[in-house]
N, C-alpha and C positions, 0 to 999 in steps of 0.2 A: 504151382501157385499154391501157397498157402497166405494165414494170416497169424500175426502172431499172438493172438486170444479168441476165445471165441462164446468170452463172459464179462459181462461188465454192469455197471450202476443202471439202472432205468432212467434216472437223470442227466445222462448223457455227458459229453465232454470230456469223455472218455478216450485215448487215443490207441488206434489199432495199426499195427504194419501191416503192409498188403504187400508180399513178396511174389512176383513176378520175373518177366525178362522183356526185353527193348523196349523199355522207357526212356530211353534217351540219354542224352549226354549233360543235358540241361533241363532244369523245371519249367519249362516253357509253357504248355498246356495241359499237363495230365490232371486228371481228377479220379477222384475216386467215388463210389458208389456201395452203402451197403443197404440191402432189402428194400431196393428201388428208391431209398433216398441219398440226397448227394450229401456227401462231407460236407460239415460245418465249415471245413477248410481242409484242403490236400498240398501236403510239401512234399514235394521230389526229394529224396534219398541219395538215389543213384540210379544205375540200369536196370537195377533190379526190385528197387524195393519204392514205395510212398508209403506217406505218414498219413491216414485219416483221423480227423478230429471228429467222433460224433454227435449227431443231435441225440436228442431223448429220444424215447419211445419210438423205436425201429421195429419194436415186435419181437417175440421170441420165436423159435424153431427153426426150420431151415430156411436162408436167405441167402439170396445172389448176391456175391461181391464182384464188383467191376472198376476196372481200371481202363480209362480211356487216355491213350496216347496220340497225339498227331492223327486223330481221327480213327484211329485202331481202337477195337475193344475186345479184351479178355474177362472170359470171368471164370469163378468158380462157385460152388455151394456150400456152405458152411451150414451147421447147427447154430445159432447164437442163444445163448442163454443170459439173463437177468441175475446177479448177486442176489442172494437173499435179503430177506429185510430183515432186520436184526431189530429187537426190542432191549433198551437199555433201565428203564424205570416207567413209572407210573405216578401220576399227579397226588392219587391218595391210595391208601392202601384198607379202608373200611368206609362204611356208610351202613342208612337203614336198609334193613331186610325188604322192604317193602319195594325197593328198585326206583327207577327215576333218575338215578344218579347220574351225573356226566364223571368219566374219569377220563383224563389226557394220557395217551400212550406214547412214551418219547424214545426214539431209536434211529435209526438211517435205514436208507434206500426204501423209503415209503411210496415212492413216487413223484413225478412233477405234476400230476393232477388228480383228482379222485375221481377216477376211472372204477376200480372197484375193488378199492381198500375195504375193507373189514375188521371189525374187530373181536374177540374173542377172550372173554375172560372165564378162567375154570371150567373151558370146555364148552361153554353155552355163548352161544352168539350175542352181540350185543343187539337192542331193542333196533339202533340206528349207529350208522358210524359217518361220521367227518372230515374228510381229509382236509388238513390244516398247511402241511407244508410237507417235505421228503423225511423231516424227522418228526412231525407229531401227526396223531389222529386222535379226535374226540370222540 
């Protein structure tokens, strides 16, 4: 058993092919789970593979991947990692030396909710950071 990839965006929606055997001859009741979370959707491909469309925020680290087919369960453990966040630009490049400025950081892969994102500028942590979307942080 194996999976087609072990990394992806924290926003979910990416597909992972789960390989195994004995998944049957048609897609009647096969289902996939990754890290204890059911796939948003599972699509039977063949007797040896199933495509799992993932939800967001399954967590990183070792995750159990399961396939259920006709009440039979098979599983493997894979190490899942999120893609790194990428910064593409900032809303301003200057401001007063007294601080207190708001700067919007634009990029991708910043997540689906404001759990632990934090901004740093020039190696100094921002006084506060507010998650806006997968592509911006204030």
